[in-house]
All heavy atoms as an XYZ file, in Angstrom:
970
protein
N      90.348     91.893     48.527
C      91.771     91.776     48.277
C      92.296     90.973     49.509
O      91.951     91.193     50.651
C      92.448     92.978     48.004
C      93.944     92.863     47.539
C      94.454     94.135     47.053
O      93.703     95.018     46.830
N      95.770     94.108     46.686
N      93.375     90.172     49.281
C      94.129     89.352     50.277
C      95.506     89.615     50.218
O      96.061     89.711     49.140
C      93.719     87.888     50.117
C      94.648     87.094     51.148
C      92.225     87.648     50.267
N      96.135     89.912     51.348
C      97.533     90.122     51.435
C      98.142     88.902     52.109
O      97.668     88.461     53.259
C      98.039     91.341     52.048
C      97.683     92.587     51.205
C      98.203     93.908     51.929
O      98.242     93.914     53.125
N      98.492     94.852     51.031
N      99.144     88.369     51.596
C      99.802     87.087     52.144
C     101.187     87.195     52.469
O     101.923     87.874     51.765
C      99.570     85.870     51.171
C      98.135     85.606     50.470
C      98.263     84.674     49.244
C      97.320     85.160     51.627
N     101.505     86.719     53.684
C     102.947     86.698     54.176
C     103.337     85.355     54.715
O     102.773     84.832     55.666
C     103.011     87.731     55.249
C     104.556     87.875     55.805
C     102.661     89.155     54.872
N     104.309     84.824     54.152
C     104.905     83.502     54.407
C     106.027     83.649     55.594
O     106.623     84.750     55.581
C     105.527     82.731     53.275
C     104.572     82.623     52.076
C     104.606     83.567     51.067
O     105.087     84.772     51.295
O     104.296     83.382     49.842
N     106.078     82.726     56.319
C     107.199     82.537     57.241
C     107.516     81.114     57.537
O     106.718     80.181     57.064
C     106.700     83.278     58.511
O     105.597     82.560     59.121
N     108.709     80.876     58.192
C     109.104     79.573     58.612
C     110.052     78.861     57.727
O     110.585     77.786     58.143
N     110.524     79.546     56.609
C     111.614     78.857     55.965
C     112.896     78.879     56.648
O     113.104     79.460     57.687
N     113.892     78.183     56.098
C     115.284     78.113     56.749
C     115.966     76.971     56.116
O     115.737     76.436     55.133
N     117.289     76.840     56.778
C     118.154     75.813     56.369
C     118.009     74.615     57.130
O     118.260     74.771     58.393
C     119.582     76.418     56.342
C     120.776     75.375     56.115
C     120.695     74.927     54.627
C     122.081     76.045     56.419
N     117.778     73.459     56.617
C     117.755     72.155     57.297
C     118.444     71.074     56.552
O     118.931     71.241     55.375
C     116.202     71.681     57.434
C     115.428     72.780     58.270
C     115.556     71.395     56.067
N     118.737     70.033     57.209
C     119.337     68.747     56.600
C     118.299     67.849     56.055
O     117.127     67.797     56.400
C     120.089     68.091     57.635
C     121.124     68.889     58.106
C     122.260     68.088     59.115
O     121.724     67.196     59.793
N     123.464     68.463     59.077
N     118.734     67.048     55.140
C     117.877     65.936     54.495
C     117.343     65.086     55.629
O     118.069     64.733     56.545
C     118.781     65.134     53.680
N     116.037     64.892     55.477
C     115.321     64.047     56.547
C     114.689     64.726     57.523
O     113.769     64.216     58.316
N     115.083     66.089     57.737
C     114.364     66.974     58.597
C     113.070     67.333     58.342
O     112.469     67.134     57.198
C     115.259     68.266     58.882
C     116.522     67.996     59.795
O     116.601     66.798     60.244
O     117.345     68.836     59.884
N     112.347     68.025     59.250
C     110.907     68.499     59.071
C     110.966     70.102     59.169
O     111.851     70.550     59.909
C     109.917     67.920     59.938
O     109.916     66.535     59.881
N     110.027     70.587     58.546
C     109.923     72.113     58.564
C     108.408     72.526     58.400
O     107.808     71.852     57.633
C     110.826     72.843     57.554
C     111.113     74.324     57.555
C     111.939     74.526     58.950
C     111.977     74.817     56.348
N     108.030     73.560     59.091
C     106.602     73.896     58.984
C     106.543     75.390     58.503
O     107.067     76.356     59.099
C     105.814     73.905     60.341
C     104.326     74.158     60.221
C     103.716     73.986     61.506
N     102.319     74.279     61.476
C     101.498     73.369     61.271
N     101.691     72.054     60.972
N     100.040     73.553     61.264
N     105.966     75.676     57.241
C     105.853     76.972     56.757
C     104.353     77.516     57.158
O     103.448     76.720     57.226
C     105.846     76.853     55.257
C     107.239     76.347     54.772
C     107.216     76.484     53.184
C     108.483     76.978     55.273
N     104.324     78.818     57.384
C     103.031     79.304     57.682
C     102.766     80.462     56.748
O     103.731     81.099     56.228
C     102.970     79.805     59.073
O     102.993     78.823     60.002
N     101.599     80.784     56.353
C     101.147     81.904     55.568
C      99.964     82.642     56.252
O      98.913     82.070     56.573
C     100.707     81.441     54.352
S      99.951     82.757     53.142
N     100.226     83.885     56.676
C      99.282     84.708     57.176
C      98.438     85.522     56.296
O      99.221     86.237     55.472
C      99.833     85.600     58.397
N      97.261     85.686     56.299
C      96.341     86.341     55.291
C      95.724     87.461     55.951
O      95.112     87.321     57.050
C      95.483     85.324     54.592
N      95.606     88.644     55.395
C      94.934     89.645     55.805
C      93.387     89.585     55.221
O      93.242     88.973     54.173
C      95.370     91.002     55.443
O      95.494     91.146     53.935
N      92.594     90.470     55.869
C      91.221     90.276     55.168
C      90.220     89.485     55.860
O      90.662     88.553     56.537
N      88.953     89.889     55.941
C      87.974     89.293     56.570
C      87.362     88.145     55.713
O      86.323     87.398     56.390
C      86.963     90.219     57.071
C      87.401     91.222     58.008
C      86.140     92.219     58.284
N      86.006     93.055     57.165
C      85.022     94.012     57.081
N      84.307     94.180     58.228
N      84.819     94.761     55.878
N      87.652     87.872     54.598
C      86.965     86.843     53.725
C      88.115     85.706     53.409
O      87.821     85.046     52.533
C      86.633     87.514     52.386
O      87.698     88.064     51.764
C      85.506     88.559     52.612
N      88.919     85.432     54.450
C      89.978     84.446     54.077
C      89.178     83.095     53.868
O      89.629     82.342     53.053
C      90.853     84.270     55.402
C      91.835     83.166     55.356
C      92.933     83.215     54.404
C      91.713     82.040     56.036
C      93.774     82.210     54.405
C      92.520     80.961     56.023
C      93.739     81.084     55.214
N      88.140     82.807     54.607
C      87.575     81.458     54.481
C      86.843     81.296     53.177
O      86.390     80.164     52.932
C      86.490     81.321     55.575
O      85.503     82.265     55.519
N      86.835     82.353     52.270
C      86.082     82.173     50.976
C      87.107     81.916     50.008
O      86.731     81.721     48.765
C      85.225     83.382     50.642
O      86.234     84.462     50.375
N      88.375     81.849     50.281
C      89.503     81.591     49.351
C      90.109     80.065     49.485
O      90.191     79.600     50.627
C      90.678     82.534     49.586
C      90.417     83.905     49.212
C      89.726     84.832     50.091
C      90.840     84.408     47.960
C      89.485     86.142     49.626
C      90.630     85.765     47.579
C      89.975     86.573     48.338
O      89.684     87.803     48.023
N      90.257     79.571     48.357
C      91.091     78.424     48.208
C      92.525     78.848     48.560
O      92.886     79.896     48.022
C      90.936     77.623     46.913
C      89.601     76.973     46.720
C      88.476     77.581     46.369
C      89.491     75.631     46.986
C      87.255     77.050     46.046
C      88.275     74.993     46.889
C      87.286     75.640     46.544
N      93.323     77.930     49.155
C      94.668     78.249     49.360
C      95.619     77.310     48.732
O      95.225     76.059     48.703
C      94.951     78.480     50.787
C      94.088     79.492     51.436
S      94.418     81.184     50.912
C      96.175     81.445     51.273
N      96.796     77.770     48.337
C      97.709     76.813     47.692
C      99.121     77.239     48.045
O      99.376     78.273     48.532
N     100.032     76.176     47.904
C     101.405     76.428     48.042
C     102.167     76.090     46.714
O     101.833     75.063     46.165
C     102.056     75.564     49.166
C     101.747     76.127     50.710
C     100.825     75.697     51.455
C     102.429     76.995     51.299
N     100.789     76.317     52.632
C     101.896     77.198     52.649
C     103.533     77.831     50.983
C     102.240     77.964     53.525
C     104.059     78.728     52.037
C     103.394     78.729     53.322
N     103.036     76.968     46.222
C     103.955     76.700     45.127
C     105.352     76.833     45.480
O     105.612     77.316     46.629
C     103.592     77.569     43.974
C     102.204     77.424     43.402
C     100.978     77.747     43.965
C     102.166     76.845     42.119
C      99.888     77.461     43.329
C     100.789     76.534     41.411
C      99.731     76.952     42.101
N     106.214     76.403     44.579
C     107.736     76.473     44.849
C     108.423     76.752     43.683
O     107.996     76.194     42.613
C     108.227     75.323     45.715
C     108.199     74.015     44.969
C     108.699     72.937     45.896
N     108.721     71.617     45.085
C     109.257     70.366     45.694
N     109.245     70.333     47.009
N     109.183     69.344     44.933
N     109.604     77.465     43.879
C     110.446     77.714     42.611
C     111.760     77.503     42.967
O     112.371     78.174     43.895
C     110.223     79.052     42.137
C     110.914     79.325     40.706
C     110.465     80.670     40.165
O     110.042     81.601     40.763
N     110.714     80.758     38.883
N     112.378     76.537     42.425
C     113.898     76.222     42.576
C     114.767     77.109     41.647
O     114.120     77.426     40.648
C     114.128     74.674     42.341
N     115.926     77.221     41.948
C     116.796     78.031     41.020
C     116.783     77.462     39.614
O     117.051     76.316     39.444
C     118.173     77.927     41.679
C     117.837     77.647     43.185
C     116.578     76.870     43.281
N     116.605     78.356     38.704
C     116.673     77.874     37.368
C     115.527     77.209     36.790
O     115.543     76.705     35.715
N     114.444     77.078     37.575
C     113.205     76.244     37.190
C     112.012     77.085     37.290
O     112.045     78.160     37.929
C     113.064     75.029     38.184
C     114.271     74.012     37.969
C     114.002     72.823     38.777
C     115.086     71.653     38.561
N     114.817     70.452     39.382
N     111.017     76.612     36.686
C     109.714     77.362     36.761
C     108.996     76.945     38.134
O     109.306     75.991     38.786
C     108.861     76.917     35.581
C     109.262     77.251     34.197
C     108.394     76.978     33.098
O     107.257     76.226     33.430
O     108.590     77.423     31.921
N     108.147     77.929     38.454
C     107.375     77.782     39.701
C     106.405     76.577     39.498
O     105.841     76.358     38.400
C     106.638     79.008     39.925
C     105.894     78.877     41.420
C     105.827     80.372     42.018
N     104.966     81.347     41.131
C     104.812     82.509     41.491
N     105.273     82.980     42.595
N     104.155     83.316     40.649
N     106.296     75.667     40.504
C     105.436     74.492     40.421
C     104.497     74.315     41.587
O     104.744     74.847     42.699
C     106.367     73.145     40.415
C     107.299     72.878     41.546
C     108.010     71.611     41.475
O     107.965     70.895     40.421
O     108.642     71.250     42.491
N     103.480     73.666     41.351
C     102.418     73.445     42.346
C     102.988     72.538     43.379
O     103.656     71.591     43.048
C     101.209     72.959     41.657
C     100.125     72.282     42.556
C      99.238     73.226     43.188
C      99.979     71.055     42.846
C      98.316     72.638     44.115
C      99.043     70.498     43.655
C      98.109     71.377     44.291
N     102.613     72.634     44.687
C     103.065     71.896     45.766
C     101.725     71.282     46.384
O     101.543     70.074     46.432
C     103.804     72.638     46.851
C     103.933     71.548     47.992
C     105.055     73.042     46.266
N     100.698     72.017     46.841
C      99.570     71.593     47.517
C      98.489     72.736     47.440
O      98.743     73.841     47.428
C      99.834     71.305     48.920
N      97.267     72.192     47.719
C      96.120     73.151     47.761
C      95.173     72.697     48.721
O      95.074     71.482     48.957
C      95.506     73.338     46.315
N      94.180     73.529     49.273
C      93.300     73.188     50.256
C      91.968     73.895     49.992
O      91.954     75.133     49.568
C      93.898     73.316     51.610
C      92.996     72.759     52.671
C      94.054     74.888     51.842
C      93.651     72.647     54.064
N      90.886     73.312     50.242
C      89.562     73.934     50.020
C      89.320     74.846     51.221
O      89.963     75.075     52.084
C      88.439     72.881     49.878
O      88.407     72.115     51.080
N      88.068     75.573     51.046
C      87.487     76.552     51.938
C      87.735     75.963     53.352
O      88.105     76.685     54.213
C      86.080     76.949     51.675
C      85.844     77.379     50.277
C      86.314     78.593     49.645
C      84.895     76.953     49.388
N      85.884     78.660     48.315
C      85.002     77.669     48.092
C      84.237     75.619     49.290
C      84.217     77.345     47.036
C      83.427     75.404     48.245
C      83.490     76.267     47.104
N      87.027     74.891     53.515
C      86.895     74.312     54.934
C      88.053     73.480     55.301
O      88.217     73.142     56.495
C      85.706     73.429     55.069
O      85.825     72.219     54.318
N      88.899     73.184     54.390
C      90.103     72.284     54.806
C      89.736     70.865     54.445
O      90.508     69.897     54.616
N      88.456     70.527     54.093
C      88.110     69.118     53.834
C      88.689     68.518     52.642
O      88.580     67.287     52.558
N      89.118     69.333     51.689
C      89.689     68.750     50.480
C      91.143     69.185     50.209
O      91.216     70.507     50.380
C      88.765     69.098     49.233
O      87.518     68.433     49.395
C      89.444     68.496     47.938
N      91.966     68.327     49.938
C      93.396     68.797     49.812
C      93.946     68.072     48.361
O      93.359     67.189     48.123
C      94.280     68.421     50.905
O      94.215     66.972     51.175
C      93.851     69.182     52.115
N      94.828     68.747     47.883
C      95.559     68.206     46.702
C      97.031     68.291     46.877
O      97.438     69.346     47.287
C      94.908     68.790     45.474
C      95.485     68.311     44.195
C      94.763     68.988     43.022
N      95.381     68.562     41.820
C      94.870     69.000     40.539
N      94.081     69.924     40.473
N      95.430     68.566     39.457
N      97.719     67.405     46.353
C      99.282     67.502     46.431
C      99.907     67.036     45.180
O      99.379     66.228     44.307
C      99.741     66.418     47.552
C      99.267     66.729     48.891
C      98.151     66.257     49.464
C     100.007     67.644     49.622
C      97.703     66.493     50.664
C      99.633     67.941     51.009
C      98.331     67.343     51.483
O      97.910     67.718     52.715
N     101.057     67.577     44.908
C     101.917     67.270     43.803
C     102.388     65.779     44.094
O     102.643     65.574     45.390
C     103.057     68.128     43.505
N     102.492     65.080     43.140
C     103.112     63.563     43.469
C     104.423     63.619     44.061
O     104.700     62.742     45.008
C     103.194     62.828     42.153
C     101.903     62.495     41.286
O     100.844     62.572     42.128
O     101.875     62.207     40.238
N     105.288     64.625     43.783
C     106.594     64.668     44.415
C     106.547     64.921     45.930
O     107.609     64.675     46.558
C     107.306     65.852     43.728
O     106.673     67.037     43.959
N     105.484     65.416     46.512
C     105.433     65.627     47.947
C     104.420     64.879     48.623
O     104.338     64.871     49.932
C     105.069     67.193     48.260
C     106.241     67.982     47.413
C     103.695     67.584     47.880
N     103.626     64.126     47.904
C     102.570     63.383     48.439
C     103.067     62.273     49.505
O     104.016     61.729     49.254
C     101.842     62.588     47.337
C     100.419     62.129     47.698
C      99.660     61.709     46.513
C      99.391     62.643     45.401
N      98.605     62.145     44.353
N     102.406     62.271     50.677
C     102.901     61.537     51.779
C     104.039     62.144     52.700
O     104.310     61.578     53.745
N     104.657     63.221     52.253
C     105.658     63.848     53.058
C     105.065     65.178     53.446
O     105.521     65.684     54.514
C     106.896     64.062     52.148
C     107.489     62.829     51.768
C     108.924     63.045     51.038
N     108.795     63.839     49.921
C     109.421     64.933     49.776
N     110.254     65.341     50.808
N     109.328     65.771     48.650
N     104.416     65.815     52.749
C     103.890     67.353     53.080
C     102.348     67.199     53.347
O     101.598     66.487     52.885
C     103.991     68.258     51.853
C     105.413     68.503     51.518
C     106.545     67.861     52.205
C     105.663     69.655     50.633
C     107.833     68.129     51.706
C     107.110     69.954     50.370
C     108.053     69.232     50.920
N     101.948     68.046     54.398
C     100.640     68.209     54.652
C     100.156     69.711     54.706
O     100.779     70.533     55.446
C     100.235     67.571     56.062
O     100.601     66.254     56.100
C      98.809     67.682     56.371
N      99.160     69.967     53.986
C      98.570     71.372     54.028
C      97.405     71.437     54.900
O      96.644     70.457     54.992
C      98.166     71.865     52.527
C      97.833     73.325     52.486
C      97.097     71.045     51.990
C      97.642     73.855     51.203
N      97.324     72.465     55.675
C      96.162     72.724     56.584
C      95.843     74.224     56.635
O      96.689     75.057     56.246
C      96.574     72.203     57.936
O      97.629     72.801     58.518
N      94.743     74.509     57.258
C      94.310     75.885     57.433
C      93.496     76.129     58.649
O      92.880     75.153     59.125
C      93.542     76.427     56.114
C      92.112     75.678     56.038
C      91.618     76.248     54.680
N      91.325     77.645     54.608
C      91.023     78.287     53.480
N      91.006     77.592     52.355
N      90.792     79.468     53.413
N      93.628     77.278     59.122
C      92.822     77.752     60.369
C      92.131     78.929     60.073
O      92.766     80.013     59.999
C      93.740     77.913     61.626
C      92.963     78.169     62.860
O      91.888     78.555     62.861
O      93.633     77.998     63.862
N      90.832     78.882     59.708
C      90.039     80.054     59.337
C      89.797     80.945     60.413
O      89.459     82.167     60.226
C      88.799     79.538     58.611
C      88.900     78.986     57.333
O      89.966     79.174     56.667
N      88.006     78.185     56.884
N      90.029     80.549     61.670
C      89.872     81.486     62.848
C      90.993     82.410     62.941
O      90.892     83.451     63.618
C      89.587     80.665     64.155
O      90.757     79.987     64.449
C      88.388     79.719     64.043
N      92.154     81.943     62.530
C      93.401     82.673     62.584
C      93.933     83.271     61.261
O      94.984     83.882     61.043
C      94.457     81.852     63.217
C      94.140     81.436     64.612
C      95.253     80.605     65.221
C      95.039     80.165     66.620
N      96.133     79.316     67.221
N      93.112     82.909     60.146
C      93.499     83.397     58.753
C      94.945     82.944     58.363
O      95.792     83.724     57.871
C      93.410     84.947     58.647
C      92.081     85.465     58.486
O      91.146     84.687     58.751
N      91.881     86.694     58.222
N      95.107     81.561     58.646
C      96.434     81.073     58.387
C      96.338     79.749     57.570
O      95.391     79.031     57.736
C      97.358     80.878     59.624
O      96.512     79.869     60.495
C      97.572     82.099     60.356
N      97.237     79.556     56.738
C      97.371     78.232     56.028
C      98.884     77.792     56.317
O      99.713     78.601     56.260
C      97.174     78.372     54.508
C      98.021     79.398     53.812
C      97.254     76.949     54.005
N      99.084     76.539     56.479
C     100.418     75.878     56.816
C     100.789     74.788     55.892
O      99.938     74.132     55.345
C     100.331     75.349     58.269
O     100.019     76.485     59.223
N     101.963     74.691     55.872
C     102.569     73.450     55.108
C     103.471     72.738     55.983
O     104.721     73.339     56.191
C     103.214     73.956     53.784
C     103.649     72.756     52.844
C     102.509     72.023     52.349
C     104.484     73.350     51.739
N     103.089     71.633     56.475
C     104.068     70.825     57.231
C     104.814     69.845     56.364
O     104.310     69.057     55.623
C     103.285     69.977     58.247
C     104.104     69.047     59.071
C     105.063     69.800     60.102
O     104.614     70.732     60.658
N     106.220     69.406     60.067
N     106.112     70.104     56.310
C     107.045     69.369     55.511
C     107.878     68.367     56.286
O     108.566     68.827     57.209
C     107.958     70.272     54.627
C     107.143     71.291     53.903
S     108.058     72.433     52.882
C     109.109     73.272     54.037
N     107.953     67.074     55.855
C     108.748     66.152     56.656
C     109.518     65.303     55.521
O     109.299     65.387     54.345
C     107.887     65.204     57.400
O     106.913     64.468     56.681
N     110.535     64.557     56.028
C     111.349     63.801     55.214
C     111.843     64.657     53.996
O     111.934     64.180     52.861
C     110.563     62.539     54.676
O     110.136     61.770     55.723
N     112.384     65.768     54.433
C     112.791     66.829     53.328
C     114.062     66.140     52.681
O     114.885     65.461     53.132
C     113.123     68.076     54.055
C     111.917     69.021     54.290
C     112.253     70.043     55.306
C     111.233     69.531     53.027
N     114.020     66.661     51.320
C     115.096     66.226     50.475
C     115.690     67.396     49.769
O     115.177     68.449     49.725
C     114.481     65.345     49.307
C     113.724     64.256     49.754
C     112.921     63.413     48.474
C     112.078     62.267     48.835
N     111.468     61.572     47.802
N     116.996     67.294     49.415
C     117.673     68.420     48.775
C     116.795     69.002     47.522
O     116.846     70.175     47.391
C     118.971     67.842     48.247
C     119.201     66.652     49.287
C     117.947     66.142     49.556
N     116.239     68.156     46.889
C     115.359     68.574     45.783
C     114.147     69.342     46.262
O     113.478     69.982     45.274
C     114.896     67.405     44.885
C     114.318     66.327     45.502
C     115.266     65.213     45.822
O     116.431     65.393     46.306
O     114.932     63.960     45.636
N     113.879     69.423     47.494
C     112.758     70.333     47.874
C     113.194     71.737     48.163
O     112.454     72.633     48.446
C     112.248     69.809     49.250
C     111.647     68.441     49.206
O     110.830     68.295     48.222
O     111.736     67.578     50.098
N     114.602     72.007     47.933
C     115.200     73.367     48.115
C     114.447     74.357     47.000
O     114.464     73.980     45.760
C     116.595     73.235     47.942
O     117.185     72.532     48.850
C     117.140     74.738     47.815
N     113.908     75.221     47.593
C     113.076     76.210     46.626
C     112.653     77.449     47.498
O     112.739     77.414     48.766
C     111.984     75.631     45.931
N     112.069     78.482     46.809
C     111.513     79.481     47.326
C     109.997     79.068     47.375
O     109.414     78.617     46.408
C     111.533     80.913     46.669
C     110.645     81.893     47.436
C     112.957     81.332     46.809
N     109.277     78.988     48.619
C     107.931     78.650     48.662
C     106.978     79.752     48.673
O     107.203     80.632     49.650
C     107.844     77.641     49.873
C     108.450     76.238     49.773
C     109.767     76.134     49.607
C     107.518     75.209     49.569
C     110.222     74.805     49.438
C     107.994     73.968     49.343
C     109.373     73.776     49.216
O     109.877     72.401     48.969
N     105.938     79.628     48.007
C     104.972     80.779     47.921
C     103.658     80.390     48.409
O     103.105     79.217     48.022
C     104.904     81.373     46.418
C     106.093     81.890     45.888
C     107.069     80.980     45.236
C     106.428     83.261     46.099
C     108.188     81.642     44.743
C     107.523     83.824     45.562
C     108.444     83.056     44.938
O     109.581     83.654     44.355
N     102.913     81.064     49.016
C     101.508     81.020     49.319
C     100.690     81.644     48.444
O     101.034     82.850     47.941
C     101.368     81.576     50.889
S      99.599     81.493     51.401
N      99.562     81.119     47.955
C      98.559     81.743     47.059
C      97.151     81.463     47.278
O      96.887     80.557     48.043
C      99.041     81.164     45.561
N      96.441     82.445     46.767
C      94.926     82.386     47.068
C      94.124     82.497     45.864
O      94.505     83.272     44.968
C      94.453     83.468     48.148
N      92.950     81.780     45.742
C      92.138     81.859     44.665
C      90.639     81.892     44.995
O      90.223     81.201     46.101
C      92.427     80.958     43.494
C      91.871     79.624     43.653
O      90.711     79.287     43.617
N      92.762     78.660     44.088
N      89.781     82.583     44.269
C      88.275     82.571     44.646
C      87.569     81.836     43.766
O      86.550     82.340     43.150
C      87.874     84.123     44.708
C      88.485     84.908     45.899
C      87.712     86.082     46.148
N      86.394     85.707     46.821
C      85.461     86.472     47.309
N      85.683     87.740     47.277
N      84.379     86.072     47.988
N      87.842     80.621     43.538
C      87.155     79.753     42.549
C      85.813     79.340     43.303
O      85.644     79.539     44.426
C      87.876     78.424     42.326
N      84.862     78.957     42.429
C      83.561     78.688     42.869
C      83.312     77.258     43.213
O      82.245     76.782     43.753
C      82.572     79.169     41.861
O      82.608     78.563     40.675
N      84.148     76.274     42.867
C      84.035     74.847     42.934
C      85.298     74.329     43.533
O      86.377     74.959     43.359
C      83.755     74.131     41.602
O      84.927     74.251     40.660
C      82.491     74.726     40.978
N      85.203     73.241     44.222
C      86.390     72.537     44.760
C      87.393     72.261     43.690
O      88.592     72.291     43.816
C      85.963     71.418     45.732
C      85.298     71.872     46.981
C      87.196     70.507     46.064
C      84.967     70.856     47.947
N      86.865     71.596     42.610
C      87.812     71.155     41.548
C      88.504     72.261     40.974
O      89.755     72.217     40.809
C      86.975     70.507     40.400
N      87.873     73.487     40.765
C      88.571     74.700     40.289
C      89.478     75.259     41.225
O      90.488     75.760     40.994
C      87.576     75.805     39.719
N      89.001     75.205     42.626
C      89.691     76.002     43.597
C      91.054     75.109     44.003
O      91.923     75.778     44.376
N      91.065     73.987     43.847
C      92.297     73.070     44.285
C      93.140     72.901     43.091
O      93.814     71.881     43.010
C      91.930     71.882     45.017
O      91.022     71.132     44.120
C      91.289     72.065     46.409
N      93.072     73.809     42.196
C      93.803     73.716     40.780
C      95.288     73.655     41.153
O      95.799     74.505     42.029
C      93.252     74.664     39.836
O      94.200     74.644     38.781
C      93.522     76.102     40.390
N      95.962     73.098     40.237
C      97.548     73.043     40.285
C      98.056     74.231     39.299
O      99.328     74.378     39.216
C      98.101     71.765     40.051
O      97.756     71.393     38.821
N      97.148     74.847     38.619
C      97.510     75.816     37.548
C      97.890     77.227     38.278
O      96.901     77.825     38.866
C      96.410     75.916     36.635
O      96.140     74.657     35.889
C      96.895     76.946     35.452
N      98.982     77.588     38.109
C      99.374     78.891     38.719
C      98.608     80.008     38.298
O      98.274     80.978     39.224
C     100.989     79.087     38.331
C     101.584     80.302     38.850
C     103.004     80.436     38.447
O     103.602     79.522     37.985
O     103.593     81.612     38.475
N      98.242     80.246     37.095
C      97.483     81.371     36.637
C      96.066     81.608     37.288
O      95.425     82.555     37.137
C      97.342     81.364     35.052
C      96.632     80.322     34.553
C      96.501     80.364     33.007
C      95.730     79.288     32.420
N      95.713     79.388     30.911
N      95.649     80.413     37.839
C      94.365     80.556     38.431
C      94.297     81.104     39.831
O      93.253     81.422     40.337
C      93.759     79.039     38.472
C      93.566     78.416     37.220
C      92.599     79.057     36.285
O      91.711     79.744     36.725
O      92.816     79.114     35.000
N      95.438     81.296     40.422
C      95.548     81.993     41.778
C      95.667     83.493     41.519
O      96.329     84.047     40.745
C      96.731     81.402     42.478
C      96.558     79.909     42.787
C      96.671     78.901     42.051
C      95.958     79.688     44.094
C      96.308     77.678     42.343
C      95.923     78.498     44.506
C      95.960     77.363     43.750
O      95.591     76.155     44.072
N      94.995     84.152     42.376
C      94.704     85.664     42.344
C      95.699     86.339     43.181
O      96.135     87.576     42.761
C      93.268     86.059     42.711
C      92.193     85.268     41.953
O      92.298     85.296     40.714
O      91.423     84.624     42.539
N      96.116     85.912     44.146
C      96.991     86.589     45.170
C      98.170     85.737     45.589
O      98.072     84.504     45.719
C      96.233     87.135     46.309
C      95.022     87.930     46.047
C      93.784     87.374     46.183
C      95.236     89.262     45.591
C      92.622     88.212     45.711
C      94.059     90.012     45.257
C      92.735     89.486     45.396
O      91.716     90.239     45.019
N      99.285     86.401     45.747
C     100.534     85.741     46.119
C     101.241     86.405     47.235
O     101.299     87.579     47.325
C     101.507     85.677     44.888
C     100.869     84.819     43.717
C      99.956     85.160     42.743
C     101.171     83.355     43.368
N      99.718     84.136     41.999
C     100.441     83.072     42.405
C     102.127     82.444     44.110
C     100.528     81.757     41.788
C     102.140     81.288     43.469
C     101.327     80.852     42.464
N     101.973     85.474     48.049
C     102.953     86.042     49.042
C     104.230     86.358     48.386
O     104.529     86.032     47.175
N     105.246     86.855     49.148
C     106.534     87.326     48.648
C     107.459     86.000     48.681
O     108.582     86.099     47.944
C     107.084     88.332     49.548
C     107.816     87.960     50.840
C     106.818     87.359     51.827
O     105.725     87.631     51.752
N     107.329     86.778     52.930
N     107.082     85.011     49.297
C     107.942     83.753     49.335
C     108.822     83.617     50.548
O     109.174     84.622     51.168
N     109.100     82.306     50.973
C     110.148     82.110     51.984
C     111.194     80.961     51.501
O     110.581     80.041     50.819
C     109.347     81.728     53.237
O     110.346     81.472     54.288
C     108.548     80.438     53.072
N     112.382     81.260     51.721
C     113.386     80.251     51.205
C     113.405     79.045     52.054
O     113.543     79.105     53.338
C     114.747     80.946     51.122
C     115.817     80.075     50.783
C     115.784     79.632     49.159
O     115.632     80.482     48.424
N     116.012     78.337     49.010
N     113.473     77.835     51.487
C     113.698     76.650     52.150
C     114.839     75.957     51.500
O     114.972     75.752     50.247
C     112.505     75.638     51.953
C     112.797     74.295     52.617
C     111.277     76.268     52.830
N     115.994     75.645     52.357
C     117.077     75.088     51.761
C     117.323     73.791     52.523
O     117.452     73.764     53.774
C     118.403     75.989     51.893
O     118.176     77.162     51.164
C     119.641     75.358     51.278
N     117.451     72.570     51.766
C     117.803     71.378     52.335
C     119.151     70.809     52.000
O     119.375     70.626     50.859
C     116.599     70.372     51.792
C     116.878     68.933     52.554
C     115.269     70.983     52.148
N     120.006     70.576     52.970
C     121.222     70.322     52.703
C     121.396     68.696     52.696
O     120.625     68.123     53.467
C     122.271     70.848     53.632
O     122.026     70.394     54.912
N     122.272     68.138     51.913
C     122.451     66.749     51.830
C     123.368     66.152     53.014
O     124.114     66.880     53.589
C     122.864     66.186     50.494
O     124.078     66.808     50.220
């Protein structure tokens, strides 16, 4: 089992950058694919980014491609989301998630139901 705790959210202006972190408990962190999702007010939760076990494969939603970067440090059991050129439409609660898929294609899925563990979320608000 993995417990996930996000941090780093806050209020920023459009064009600013922000770095979210997710700390994972457990000794098997490196066996999990990791993902970030977000949920804006009144909207369904949506996929943002995912990363493979070693960090060698990443996947992004089209809406954040080129602006966000997902990374992980298996020695520290952390996964991060570096967000730049933030827009008001990036305002949402951001969630860290983990899944134990057996293949990179399955593990970097954008499908919410394929993720086994979730953090409590951290709020990101981007003002115009």
